[in-house]
N, C-alpha and C positions, 0 to 999 in steps of 0.2 A: 739562203733561207735560214733564219735563226729559229731555234727551237727553245721554248721556255719550259723549264721544269719547275714544278711546284714541289717543294720539300715538305714533309710532315712537320708539324710544330714540335719544337723541342719542349720537353717537360720542364717545368720550373725547377730551379736548383734544389729547393726543399723537397721535391718529389723524385729527383734524380738520385739523390743520396739520402739515406736515413740520417736523422739528427746525430746518431752515434758516430757516424763517419765524419760529419762536419765537426763534431766536438773533438774527435781524435786529431783531425787536421789542425784545428786551432791549438790543441794542447802541444802538438809536435812543433808548431811554429812559435809558441810561447817559450818553450824550453822549461828547464827546472821542474821536471816532474819525474815521478818514479812509477814504474809499471810493476805491479805484483802479478805475475802470470799465474801463480798458484791460486790466488783469490780472485783473479780477473778484475783488479781495481787499478785505478790511476789516482795518485795522490800528488797534488801540487806542493812543491817544496817551499814555495814562498807565496805570499798573498799577491794576487794581481791587482795592481793599482791602476785605475783608469783615470783618464783626464777628461773631465766633463766637457771641456772645450773642444775635444777631438771629435765628438759626435757631430756637431754642426759642420765641422770641417769635412767629415765623411760625406755629408749631404752635398757640400760644395764640390768635392771631388767627383761624386756621382753625376751631378748636374753638368759639370765640365766634360766628363767622359761622354755623356749622352749628347751634348752639344757638338763635341768633336766628331762623334759618330754620325750624327745627322748631317753635319757639314760635309762629310766625306761622301755622302750619297749623291747620286745624280739629282739635279734640281727636279722637284715635284715627286720624288720617290719617297714613299713612307718607310719608316723602320719596319723591317719584317716582324711579324707577330711574335716569333720565338725570341728575337733579340729584345723586343719591347717588353716581353714577359720577364726576361732576365733582369732588365733595368728595374722593373716593378718589384721583383723579388728582393733585389738588393735594397731598394728603398724601404720595403717592408721590414727587412732585417734592421735597418738603421732606426726605423720607427719603434721597433721592439726594444732596441738598446736605449732609445730615448726614454721610453716609459720605465724601463728598469732602473734608471738612474735619477729619475725625477724625484724631487723632495716632496 
């Protein structure tokens, strides 16, 4: 006899962590920054240059990841709501980045 468990939905990424935490994570991965603990500030030592062609690539990566994920599921199985929400949150982040760099 198999028993199915239903797990509670995972909160979206932007609700799991405050934006400050996500910002610090990004800063740590970008490198070249200075932390002033006395003033509680972070200063980037160099300008971050973005590649406007990278943003559509991010969408392609996300689409491929979602496709790979879906393919790994048993036939007829839908993506669990919490995982689908995570994909939507990442897509929203890419949409925000797109708006920020539009001319």
